[in-house]
VOLONU-307747 format. One record per residue (C-alpha): residue in three letters; residue number from 1; x, y, z. Coordinates in nm, 3 decimals, padded with zeros to 5 digits, always signed. Example, Ala and Ser with C-alpha at 12.3 -4.5 7.8 and 13.67 -1.06 7.14 Angstrom:
BEGIN
R  residuo  num        X        Y        Z
R      ALA    1  +01.230  -00.450  +00.780
R      SER    2  +01.367  -00.106  +00.714
//
This chain:
BEGIN
R  residuo  num        X        Y        Z
R      MET    1  +09.606  -08.545  +11.441
R      THR    2  +09.407  -08.674  +11.152
R      ALA    3  +09.076  -08.835  +11.204
R      PRO    4  +09.013  -09.184  +11.110
R      ALA    5  +08.745  -09.098  +10.895
R      VAL    6  +08.976  -08.889  +10.701
R      HIS    7  +09.199  -09.137  +10.654
R      PHE    8  +08.963  -09.420  +10.534
R      TRP    9  +08.846  -09.134  +10.279
R      ARG   10  +09.163  -09.090  +10.157
R      LEU   11  +09.227  -09.442  +10.101
R      LEU   12  +08.903  -09.519  +09.972
R      LYS   13  +08.982  -09.231  +09.688
R      TRP   14  +09.343  -09.392  +09.586
R      GLY   15  +09.130  -09.751  +09.575
R      ARG   16  +08.872  -09.664  +09.326
R      ILE   17  +09.219  -09.513  +09.112
R      LEU   18  +09.384  -09.808  +09.155
R      ALA   19  +09.102  -10.039  +09.109
R      ARG   20  +09.041  -09.881  +08.775
R      HIS   21  +09.376  -09.980  +08.628
R      GLY   22  +09.333  -10.359  +08.769
R      ALA   23  +09.606  -10.270  +09.049
R      LEU   24  +09.395  -10.412  +09.354
R      ARG   25  +09.288  -10.764  +09.177
R      GLY   26  +09.665  -10.942  +09.308
R      ILE   27  +09.525  -10.805  +09.640
R      GLU   28  +09.184  -10.971  +09.634
R      ARG   29  +09.311  -11.263  +09.545
R      ASN   30  +09.573  -11.344  +09.773
R      PRO   31  +09.535  -11.580  +10.027
R      ASN   32  +09.716  -11.420  +10.280
R      THR   33  +09.514  -11.088  +10.278
R      PRO   34  +09.335  -11.036  +10.545
R      PRO   35  +08.930  -11.065  +10.544
R      ALA   36  +08.877  -10.726  +10.632
R      VAL   37  +09.127  -10.531  +10.390
R      ARG   38  +08.978  -10.802  +10.126
R      ARG   39  +08.616  -10.640  +10.176
R      ILE   40  +08.768  -10.282  +10.188
R      VAL   41  +08.940  -10.368  +09.839
R      ARG   42  +08.593  -10.483  +09.690
R      ILE   43  +08.446  -10.212  +09.808
R      ALA   44  +08.667  -09.948  +09.633
R      ARG   45  +08.622  -10.147  +09.289
R      PHE   46  +08.259  -10.166  +09.333
R      GLY   47  +08.135  -10.017  +08.991
R      ALA   48  +08.453  -09.927  +08.853
R      ARG   49  +08.598  -10.102  +08.483
R      VAL   50  +08.871  -10.299  +08.568
R      PRO   51  +09.093  -10.385  +08.243
R      LYS   52  +09.208  -10.731  +08.203
R      GLN   53  +09.580  -10.620  +08.220
R      PRO   54  +09.683  -10.422  +08.573
R      ALA   55  +09.852  -10.119  +08.492
R      TYR   56  +10.037  -10.033  +08.866
R      ALA   57  +10.279  -09.798  +08.782
R      ASP   58  +10.029  -09.612  +08.593
R      ALA   59  +09.788  -09.546  +08.867
R      PHE   60  +10.090  -09.447  +09.137
R      GLN   61  +10.123  -09.201  +08.883
R      ALA   62  +09.755  -09.103  +08.857
R      ILE   63  +09.697  -09.033  +09.241
R      GLY   64  +10.020  -08.821  +09.250
R      PRO   65  +10.358  -08.739  +09.340
R      ALA   66  +10.341  -08.910  +09.715
R      ALA   67  +10.226  -09.238  +09.520
R      ILE   68  +10.508  -09.210  +09.307
R      LYS   69  +10.756  -09.226  +09.605
R      LEU   70  +10.577  -09.477  +09.778
R      GLY   71  +10.525  -09.710  +09.410
R      GLN   72  +10.910  -09.683  +09.415
R      THR   73  +10.912  -09.783  +09.762
R      LEU   74  +10.713  -10.089  +09.712
R      ALA   75  +10.876  -10.180  +09.384
R      THR   76  +11.166  -10.334  +09.657
R      ARG   77  +10.882  -10.523  +09.807
R      PRO   78  +10.789  -10.810  +09.578
R      ASP   79  +10.694  -10.997  +09.918
R      ILE   80  +10.418  -10.750  +09.959
R      VAL   81  +10.317  -10.697  +09.605
R      GLY   82  +10.366  -11.000  +09.402
R      GLU   83  +10.690  -11.028  +09.188
R      GLU   84  +10.491  -10.896  +08.882
R      ALA   85  +10.342  -10.537  +09.052
R      ALA   86  +10.717  -10.493  +09.165
R      ARG   87  +10.856  -10.556  +08.802
R      ASP   88  +10.599  -10.330  +08.668
R      LEU   89  +10.638  -10.024  +08.948
R      LEU   90  +10.989  -10.030  +08.814
R      ARG   91  +10.850  -09.821  +08.539
R      LEU   92  +10.748  -09.552  +08.748
R      GLN   93  +11.028  -09.276  +08.601
R      ASP   94  +10.945  -09.001  +08.889
R      THR   95  +10.841  -08.757  +08.603
R      LEU   96  +10.595  -08.477  +08.604
R      PRO   97  +10.495  -08.145  +08.428
R      PRO   98  +10.713  -07.895  +08.477
R      VAL   99  +10.602  -07.602  +08.772
R      PRO  100  +10.651  -07.288  +08.560
R      TYR  101  +11.008  -07.116  +08.612
R      ALA  102  +10.814  -06.790  +08.802
R      VAL  103  +10.740  -06.959  +09.072
R      ILE  104  +11.031  -07.157  +09.065
R      CYS  105  +11.266  -06.828  +09.057
R      GLU  106  +11.036  -06.687  +09.340
R      ALA  107  +11.054  -06.992  +09.565
R      MET  108  +11.513  -06.942  +09.506
R      LYS  109  +11.476  -06.606  +09.602
R      ALA  110  +11.264  -06.711  +09.918
R      SER  111  +11.509  -06.943  +10.000
R      PHE  112  +11.836  -06.773  +09.938
R      GLY  113  +11.710  -06.461  +10.060
R      LYS  114  +11.866  -06.291  +09.843
R      PRO  115  +11.845  -06.161  +09.426
R      LEU  116  +11.940  -06.429  +09.262
R      GLU  117  +12.175  -06.243  +09.005
R      THR  118  +12.436  -06.195  +09.298
R      MET  119  +12.505  -06.597  +09.301
R      PHE  120  +12.421  -06.657  +08.905
R      ALA  121  +12.523  -06.483  +08.573
R      SER  122  +12.236  -06.699  +08.387
R      ILE  123  +11.989  -06.966  +08.434
R      ASP  124  +11.798  -07.150  +08.210
R      GLU  125  +11.421  -07.116  +08.254
R      VAL  126  +11.326  -07.458  +08.055
R      PRO  127  +11.394  -07.717  +08.306
R      ILE  128  +11.613  -08.008  +08.205
R      GLY  129  +11.420  -08.217  +08.478
R      ALA  130  +11.088  -08.202  +08.698
R      ALA  131  +11.044  -08.470  +08.918
R      SER  132  +10.782  -08.557  +09.209
R      ILE  133  +10.944  -08.318  +09.463
R      ALA  134  +11.201  -08.116  +09.269
R      GLN  135  +11.269  -07.994  +08.919
R      VAL  136  +11.627  -07.874  +08.764
R      HIS  137  +11.772  -07.585  +08.533
R      ALA  138  +12.112  -07.528  +08.416
R      ALA  139  +12.280  -07.212  +08.507
R      ILE  140  +12.622  -06.998  +08.486
R      THR  141  +12.750  -06.880  +08.801
R      THR  142  +12.864  -06.527  +08.840
R      ASP  143  +13.206  -06.711  +08.823
R      GLY  144  +13.163  -06.836  +08.525
R      ARG  145  +13.105  -07.220  +08.614
R      LYS  146  +12.804  -07.435  +08.449
R      VAL  147  +12.612  -07.576  +08.739
R      ALA  148  +12.254  -07.738  +08.774
R      ILE  149  +11.993  -07.607  +09.019
R      LYS  150  +11.817  -07.852  +09.198
R      VAL  151  +11.477  -07.653  +09.327
R      ILE  152  +11.194  -07.843  +09.568
R      ARG  153  +10.843  -07.776  +09.373
R      PRO  154  +10.642  -07.529  +09.612
R      GLY  155  +10.388  -07.644  +09.809
R      VAL  156  +10.515  -08.035  +09.811
R      GLU  157  +10.610  -08.088  +10.168
R      ALA  158  +10.265  -08.023  +10.307
R      GLU  159  +10.130  -08.322  +10.008
R      PHE  160  +10.341  -08.560  +10.152
R      LEU  161  +10.336  -08.507  +10.528
R      SER  162  +09.944  -08.538  +10.467
R      ALA  163  +09.972  -08.873  +10.240
R      ILE  164  +10.208  -09.035  +10.510
R      ASP  165  +10.045  -08.976  +10.780
R      THR  166  +09.780  -09.168  +10.606
R      TYR  167  +09.998  -09.433  +10.483
R      GLU  168  +10.081  -09.502  +10.898
R      TRP  169  +09.793  -09.521  +10.938
R      ALA  170  +09.669  -09.753  +10.734
R      ALA  171  +09.987  -09.965  +10.789
R      ALA  172  +09.914  -10.018  +11.139
R      GLN  173  +09.572  -10.116  +11.100
R      ILE  174  +09.666  -10.429  +10.913
R      GLU  175  +09.933  -10.507  +11.098
R      GLN  176  +09.800  -10.554  +11.389
R      MET  177  +09.586  -10.820  +11.216
R      GLY  178  +09.818  -11.053  +11.245
R      GLY  179  +09.939  -11.366  +11.029
R      GLU  180  +10.134  -11.304  +10.737
R      ILE  181  +10.089  -10.955  +10.666
R      ALA  182  +10.228  -10.873  +11.026
R      ARG  183  +10.560  -11.095  +10.946
R      LEU  184  +10.627  -10.862  +10.671
R      ARG  185  +10.638  -10.575  +10.847
R      PRO  186  +10.456  -10.289  +10.643
R      ARG  187  +10.489  -10.034  +10.927
R      LEU  188  +10.868  -10.104  +10.888
R      THR  189  +10.831  -10.025  +10.498
R      ILE  190  +10.608  -09.717  +10.539
R      GLU  191  +10.893  -09.569  +10.839
R      THR  192  +11.172  -09.669  +10.532
R      PHE  193  +10.967  -09.441  +10.277
R      LYS  194  +10.937  -09.162  +10.556
R      ARG  195  +11.311  -09.168  +10.630
R      TRP  196  +11.389  -09.160  +10.225
R      THR  197  +11.094  -08.878  +10.121
R      LEU  198  +11.213  -08.641  +10.434
R      ARG  199  +11.592  -08.694  +10.319
R      GLU  200  +11.480  -08.615  +10.005
R      LEU  201  +11.282  -08.296  +10.108
R      ASP  202  +11.591  -08.144  +10.284
R      LEU  203  +11.783  -08.095  +09.987
R      ARG  204  +12.129  -07.995  +10.250
R      ARG  205  +12.074  -08.408  +10.367
R      GLU  206  +12.117  -08.496  +09.958
R      ALA  207  +12.407  -08.200  +09.945
R      ALA  208  +12.575  -08.431  +10.204
R      SER  209  +12.513  -08.786  +10.084
R      ALA  210  +12.691  -08.656  +09.783
R      SER  211  +12.974  -08.518  +09.914
R      GLU  212  +13.001  -08.811  +10.092
R      LEU  213  +13.005  -09.049  +09.837
R      LEU  214  +13.266  -08.850  +09.699
R      ASP  215  +13.509  -08.882  +09.961
R      ALA  216  +13.400  -09.237  +09.958
R      MET  217  +13.457  -09.316  +09.645
R      GLN  218  +13.826  -09.212  +09.590
R      ALA  219  +13.976  -09.583  +09.579
R      GLU  220  +13.769  -09.587  +09.266
R      PRO  221  +13.901  -09.358  +08.972
R      ASP  222  +13.606  -09.504  +08.714
R      PHE  223  +13.341  -09.348  +08.910
R      THR  224  +13.303  -09.011  +09.037
R      VAL  225  +13.036  -08.758  +09.187
R      PRO  226  +12.968  -08.392  +09.090
R      THR  227  +13.079  -08.157  +09.373
R      ILE  228  +12.879  -07.947  +09.550
R      ASP  229  +12.827  -07.579  +09.495
R      TRP  230  +12.822  -07.500  +09.916
R      ALA  231  +12.775  -07.120  +09.896
R      ARG  232  +12.434  -07.205  +09.656
R      THR  233  +12.281  -07.467  +09.844
R      THR  234  +12.018  -07.399  +10.105
R      GLY  235  +11.730  -07.690  +10.230
R      ARG  236  +11.549  -07.598  +09.917
R      VAL  237  +11.799  -07.566  +09.648
R      LEU  238  +12.068  -07.743  +09.576
R      THR  239  +12.374  -07.623  +09.321
R      LEU  240  +12.630  -07.886  +09.221
R      GLU  241  +12.904  -07.897  +08.935
R      TRP  242  +12.721  -07.972  +08.577
R      VAL  243  +12.797  -08.328  +08.435
R      ASP  244  +12.899  -08.331  +08.109
R      GLY  245  +12.787  -08.671  +07.965
R      ILE  246  +12.582  -08.876  +07.792
R      LYS  247  +12.339  -09.076  +07.997
R      LEU  248  +12.382  -09.496  +08.024
R      SER  249  +12.040  -09.554  +07.879
R      ASN  250  +12.167  -09.369  +07.551
R      ARG  251  +12.295  -09.671  +07.396
R      ALA  252  +12.371  -09.528  +07.057
R      ALA  253  +12.496  -09.245  +07.154
R      LEU  254  +12.725  -09.437  +07.333
R      ILE  255  +12.849  -09.606  +07.049
R      GLU  256  +12.855  -09.318  +06.838
R      ALA  257  +13.098  -09.176  +07.093
R      GLY  258  +13.321  -09.503  +07.092
R      HIS  259  +13.302  -09.611  +07.460
R      ASP  260  +13.335  -09.973  +07.548
R      LEU  261  +13.036  -10.081  +07.662
R      PRO  262  +13.123  -10.401  +07.835
R      ALA  263  +13.396  -10.190  +08.023
R      LEU  264  +13.096  -09.961  +08.134
R      SER  265  +12.939  -10.259  +08.228
R      GLN  266  +13.204  -10.368  +08.474
R      LYS  267  +13.312  -10.044  +08.633
R      LEU  268  +12.926  -09.940  +08.745
R      VAL  269  +12.927  -10.280  +08.913
R      LYS  270  +13.268  -10.291  +09.031
R      ALA  271  +13.177  -09.926  +09.180
R      PHE  272  +12.839  -10.064  +09.336
R      LEU  273  +13.004  -10.366  +09.533
R      ARG  274  +13.283  -10.083  +09.685
R      GLN  275  +12.993  -09.879  +09.759
R      ALA  276  +12.806  -10.159  +09.921
R      ILE  277  +13.053  -10.393  +10.088
R      ALA  278  +13.385  -10.173  +10.123
R      GLU  279  +13.198  -09.820  +10.269
R      GLY  280  +12.837  -09.960  +10.316
R      PHE  281  +12.713  -09.637  +10.199
R      PHE  282  +12.564  -09.679  +09.854
R      HIS  283  +12.413  -09.469  +09.561
R      ALA  284  +12.030  -09.640  +09.598
R      ASP  285  +11.891  -09.496  +09.297
R      MET  286  +12.140  -09.611  +09.082
R      HIS  287  +11.911  -09.638  +08.736
R      GLN  288  +12.026  -09.528  +08.411
R      GLY  289  +11.907  -09.179  +08.422
R      ASN  290  +12.096  -09.139  +08.690
R      LEU  291  +12.393  -09.223  +08.536
R      PHE  292  +12.635  -09.061  +08.291
R      ALA  293  +12.959  -09.210  +08.070
R      LEU  294  +13.255  -08.902  +08.071
R      ALA  295  +13.427  -08.885  +07.779
R      ASP  296  +13.708  -09.010  +07.956
R      GLY  297  +13.563  -09.325  +08.039
R      ARG  298  +13.447  -09.300  +08.356
R      ILE  299  +13.098  -09.323  +08.512
R      ALA  300  +12.923  -09.023  +08.648
R      ALA  301  +12.619  -09.048  +08.949
R      ILE  302  +12.362  -08.799  +09.025
R      ASP  303  +12.059  -08.767  +09.232
R      PHE  304  +12.109  -08.869  +09.544
R      GLY  305  +11.803  -08.827  +09.750
R      ILE  306  +11.773  -09.227  +09.859
R      MET  307  +12.130  -09.353  +10.019
R      GLY  308  +12.118  -09.712  +10.161
R      ARG  309  +12.404  -09.744  +10.490
R      ILE  310  +12.488  -10.087  +10.627
R      ASP  311  +12.723  -10.145  +10.934
R      ARG  312  +13.059  -10.361  +10.903
R      ARG  313  +12.915  -10.624  +11.079
R      ALA  314  +12.607  -10.632  +10.798
R      ARG  315  +12.871  -10.569  +10.473
R      VAL  316  +13.052  -10.903  +10.643
R      TRP  317  +12.779  -11.085  +10.680
R      LEU  318  +12.656  -10.985  +10.304
R      ALA  319  +13.028  -11.033  +10.175
R      GLU  320  +13.074  -11.403  +10.316
R      ILE  321  +12.696  -11.440  +10.172
R      LEU  322  +12.766  -11.337  +09.834
R      TYR  323  +13.054  -11.537  +09.858
R      GLY  324  +12.893  -11.843  +09.937
R      LEU  325  +12.642  -11.780  +09.669
R      ILE  326  +12.902  -11.732  +09.392
R      THR  327  +13.150  -12.001  +09.528
R      GLY  328  +12.836  -12.276  +09.602
R      ASP  329  +12.939  -12.328  +09.962
R      TYR  330  +12.594  -12.271  +10.086
R      ARG  331  +12.620  -12.434  +10.442
R      ARG  332  +12.857  -12.132  +10.518
R      VAL  333  +12.551  -11.890  +10.358
R      ALA  334  +12.305  -12.085  +10.593
R      GLU  335  +12.484  -12.033  +10.907
R      ILE  336  +12.582  -11.654  +10.848
R      HIS  337  +12.224  -11.613  +10.836
R      PHE  338  +12.190  -11.826  +11.171
R      GLU  339  +12.497  -11.596  +11.335
R      ALA  340  +12.323  -11.308  +11.221
R      GLY  341  +11.948  -11.381  +11.390
R      TYR  342  +11.764  -11.347  +11.009
R      VAL  343  +11.647  -11.710  +11.032
R      PRO  344  +11.509  -11.786  +11.438
R      ALA  345  +11.743  -12.071  +11.572
R      HIS  346  +11.490  -12.318  +11.579
R      HIS  347  +11.539  -12.407  +11.186
R      ASN  348  +11.766  -12.670  +11.112
R      VAL  349  +12.117  -12.490  +10.950
R      ALA  350  +12.084  -12.807  +10.713
R      GLU  351  +11.793  -12.795  +10.557
R      PHE  352  +11.813  -12.378  +10.485
R      ALA  353  +12.133  -12.518  +10.330
R      THR  354  +11.949  -12.675  +10.116
R      ALA  355  +11.685  -12.433  +10.025
R      LEU  356  +11.968  -12.188  +09.924
R      ARG  357  +12.125  -12.436  +09.710
R      ALA  358  +11.799  -12.447  +09.532
R      VAL  359  +11.839  -12.103  +09.444
R      GLY  360  +12.177  -12.019  +09.437
R      GLU  361  +12.255  -12.329  +09.217
R      PRO  362  +12.079  -12.229  +08.885
R      VAL  363  +12.227  -11.919  +08.824
R      ARG  364  +12.563  -12.003  +08.892
R      GLY  365  +12.750  -11.921  +08.548
R      VAL  366  +12.475  -11.842  +08.423
R      PRO  367  +12.510  -11.489  +08.200
R      VAL  368  +12.253  -11.209  +08.296
R      LYS  369  +12.113  -11.256  +07.975
R      ASP  370  +11.964  -11.622  +08.063
R      MET  371  +11.886  -11.557  +08.389
R      SER  372  +11.578  -11.475  +08.562
R      VAL  373  +11.615  -11.261  +08.813
R      GLY  374  +11.231  -11.231  +08.867
R      THR  375  +11.221  -11.610  +08.988
R      MET  376  +11.527  -11.543  +09.142
R      LEU  377  +11.377  -11.321  +09.368
R      ASP  378  +11.083  -11.477  +09.373
R      SER  379  +11.207  -11.792  +09.517
R      LEU  380  +11.438  -11.613  +09.808
R      PHE  381  +11.122  -11.474  +09.965
R      ASN  382  +10.964  -11.818  +09.925
R      ILE  383  +11.270  -11.928  +10.154
R      THR  384  +11.211  -11.617  +10.367
R      ARG  385  +10.829  -11.687  +10.436
R      ASP  386  +10.890  -12.095  +10.496
R      PHE  387  +11.187  -12.031  +10.730
R      ASP  388  +11.023  -11.732  +10.947
R      MET  389  +11.251  -11.483  +10.857
R      GLN  390  +11.184  -11.122  +10.980
R      THR  391  +11.187  -10.794  +10.699
R      GLN  392  +11.553  -10.652  +10.715
R      PRO  393  +11.480  -10.305  +10.561
R      HIS  394  +11.887  -10.250  +10.461
R      LEU  395  +11.877  -10.583  +10.297
R      LEU  396  +11.624  -10.478  +10.108
R      LEU  397  +11.705  -10.135  +09.937
R      LEU  398  +12.064  -10.282  +09.899
R      GLN  399  +11.840  -10.590  +09.698
R      LYS  400  +11.645  -10.293  +09.533
R      THR  401  +11.931  -10.123  +09.453
R      MET  402  +12.125  -10.442  +09.280
R      VAL  403  +11.854  -10.570  +09.079
R      MET  404  +11.861  -10.222  +08.913
R      VAL  405  +12.250  -10.200  +08.867
R      GLU  406  +12.202  -10.542  +08.718
R      GLY  407  +11.976  -10.428  +08.430
R      VAL  408  +12.189  -10.119  +08.361
R      ALA  409  +12.447  -10.355  +08.327
R      THR  410  +12.308  -10.586  +08.103
R      SER  411  +12.159  -10.316  +07.883
R      LEU  412  +12.520  -10.212  +07.829
R      ASP  413  +12.634  -10.581  +07.800
R      PRO  414  +12.396  -10.831  +07.754
R      ASP  415  +12.689  -11.115  +07.823
R      VAL  416  +12.779  -10.969  +08.163
R      ASN  417  +12.856  -11.214  +08.462
R      LEU  418  +12.801  -11.006  +08.756
R      TRP  419  +12.907  -11.331  +08.954
R      GLU  420  +13.276  -11.343  +08.754
R      VAL  421  +13.280  -10.954  +08.772
R      GLY  422  +13.209  -10.907  +09.196
R      ALA  423  +13.404  -11.274  +09.305
R      PRO  424  +13.779  -11.100  +09.275
R      PHE  425  +13.652  -10.761  +09.480
R      ILE  426  +13.454  -10.967  +09.700
R      GLY  427  +13.714  -11.225  +09.798
R      GLU  428  +13.989  -10.941  +09.824
R      TRP  429  +13.749  -10.759  +10.080
R      ILE  430  +13.702  -11.041  +10.263
R      ARG  431  +14.071  -11.156  +10.310
R      THR  432  +14.128  -10.761  +10.381
R      GLU  433  +13.893  -10.757  +10.689
R      LEU  434  +13.901  -11.115  +10.815
R      GLY  435  +14.162  -11.271  +10.774
R      PRO  436  +14.449  -11.276  +11.029
R      GLU  437  +14.665  -10.951  +10.981
R      ALA  438  +14.268  -10.751  +11.028
R      ALA  439  +14.173  -10.984  +11.363
R      ILE  440  +14.528  -10.862  +11.484
R      ALA  441  +14.461  -10.514  +11.358
R      ASP  442  +14.144  -10.529  +11.531
R      ARG  443  +14.236  -10.615  +11.858
R      LEU  444  +14.513  -10.402  +11.863
R      VAL  445  +14.220  -10.141  +11.813
R      GLU  446  +14.039  -10.252  +12.001
R      ASP  447  +14.278  -10.292  +12.337
R      LEU  448  +14.406  -09.940  +12.250
R      ARG  449  +14.050  -09.764  +12.295
R      THR  450  +13.999  -09.986  +12.623
R      PHE  451  +14.335  -09.874  +12.778
R      ALA  452  +14.277  -09.484  +12.701
R      ARG  453  +13.948  -09.509  +12.874
R      LEU  454  +14.111  -09.642  +13.216
R      PRO  455  +14.219  -09.234  +13.364
R      GLN  456  +13.827  -09.170  +13.311
R      LEU  457  +13.718  -09.515  +13.436
R      ILE  458  +13.937  -09.412  +13.747
R      ARG  459  +13.824  -09.054  +13.781
R      ASN  460  +13.450  -09.186  +13.798
R      ILE  461  +13.556  -09.481  +14.054
R      GLU  462  +13.685  -09.183  +14.277
R      ARG  463  +13.342  -08.949  +14.215
R      ALA  464  +13.139  -09.258  +14.296
R      TYR  465  +13.379  -09.338  +14.610
R      PRO  466  +13.504  -08.972  +14.738
R      ASN  467  +13.746  -08.946  +14.970
R      PRO  468  +13.546  -08.766  +15.330
R      GLY  469  +13.825  -08.519  +15.359
R      GLY  470  +13.989  -08.631  +15.663
R      ALA  471  +13.737  -08.711  +15.874
R      PRO  472  +13.713  -09.076  +16.006
R      PRO  473  +13.493  -09.308  +15.810
R      ALA  474  +13.171  -09.403  +15.974
R      PRO  475  +13.149  -09.776  +16.142
R      PRO  476  +12.976  -10.037  +15.931
R      LEU  477  +12.605  -10.078  +16.128
R      ARG  478  +12.481  -10.405  +16.157
R      GLU  479  +12.248  -10.519  +15.931
R      ILE  480  +11.864  -10.528  +16.154
R      GLU  481  +11.552  -10.665  +15.976
R      VAL  482  +11.269  -10.452  +16.002
R      VAL  483  +10.970  -10.569  +16.129
R      ARG  484  +10.651  -10.442  +15.896
R      VAL  485  +10.328  -10.527  +16.075
R      GLY  486  +10.021  -10.389  +15.876
R      GLY  487  +09.772  -10.141  +15.883
R      GLY  488  +09.908  -09.764  +16.005
R      TRP  489  +09.700  -09.777  +16.340
R      ARG  490  +09.913  -10.130  +16.408
R      TYR  491  +10.294  -09.893  +16.328
R      ALA  492  +10.138  -09.642  +16.584
R      ALA  493  +10.063  -09.941  +16.819
R      VAL  494  +10.416  -10.121  +16.801
R      ALA  495  +10.584  -09.703  +16.831
R      VAL  496  +10.403  -09.681  +17.157
R      ALA  497  +10.471  -10.029  +17.298
R      SER  498  +10.867  -09.981  +17.216
R      ALA  499  +10.856  -09.632  +17.383
R      GLY  500  +10.717  -09.834  +17.707
R      ILE  501  +10.959  -10.086  +17.652
R      SER  502  +11.239  -09.812  +17.653
R      ALA  503  +11.125  -09.687  +17.943
R      ALA  504  +11.092  -09.952  +18.180
R      ALA  505  +11.424  -10.071  +18.118
R      ILE  506  +11.548  -09.732  +18.158
R      LEU  507  +11.382  -09.714  +18.534
R      LEU  508  +11.495  -10.065  +18.626
R      ALA  509  +11.829  -09.965  +18.521
R      THR  510  +11.842  -09.698  +18.753
R      GLY  511  +11.674  -09.902  +19.002
//
């Protein structure tokens, strides 16, 4: 177990870096910051030259790979770090100088346990991408297929685990201080970050996520996922089909290739809605660098380290909330929040509906280019504070992804209206999932499952009440209240007295 002094030293060292980039100013000035945290911040920035304009993303990049990933997580939490910091943290591109190929080559050999020549005809020594956890190389397999090889950077696990240990310790310290910071549940935020990171450190998990998303998106022909080469994949090396397309970030190349940008924008929005609402399993890192336009007009995604999952009940609530905002039925949206338990029951439904109207009406029917997503999110988080709503991690990840998808869609078509694109899909899904036919089908399935459990239920009853095998059952005995007398010597006295009374009764009876 790491000593508290070690945690404090790490936090102080990271705090100095944050202070030099002006990234602690918001924490120090926030009235909700606990006094003890404010004092630590002042110690961290003592003597540092603080710039006028904070550079949050630059600060996290200067700290290291684990901080980059933490910064990406905090970009989904403007309620904790503030809207300005969250917007700046979206700049984190997760890029680092590459590890020399000789080191990567040895790591691949150790992971596969056999010579690389038996699996790959050639591997490009110059990486096509280097991130905080892994880097990617192009290669040709022995059977002539072009693939991408993703390799975990050597030594990265130890660095991440030690950093996460300190993050968890710090979150526990500030959460027990109570107040507004406790409502924001920082420990839960770090736990979510930990799960993301541990998943990314096991490339077999990423491969499984890609394979699952590929299966789930069969109904969306305009969105595809590269297939996994399982024979060339381990926990530290991931081999997948090469994606031959143009990054959605390269607008000029997309236009030159003749792509219909508004159509690409709508395909992306529909693909995201199908993932989040219809399937409940979505790619949670859909920035421009992870999305490609293929020659046939389809969109392909890569990098499946961060995936989101929502159960069916939450998806129904989400679909009804989005549809209510689209159609202006704020009363129903408010009721859903209360039914889901997101808003405590002591609040008033009508008041919450009015607060939602104040957020929804200004953005209804407005093109994304004329909409301030930051202002809208800030308003939503003010509502959560006013109505004592606790953080919902799965919805925060979804919200972050929605903002990301919105940004990519807007870069392709500034006039895109996400509400209009999403309304038909969401409305149809609600009718399919919540209509009378769906209710009847759900009831039939539930009844059939209950009927199928009857034989096992009978067997359980027989085990609980077994037949003694022909011996007559013992007659029921009358319940007699047991008298409890205090101390052990009193129990002995009662036993002796009882024995004496019994002996006297026998002597009298035999007279």
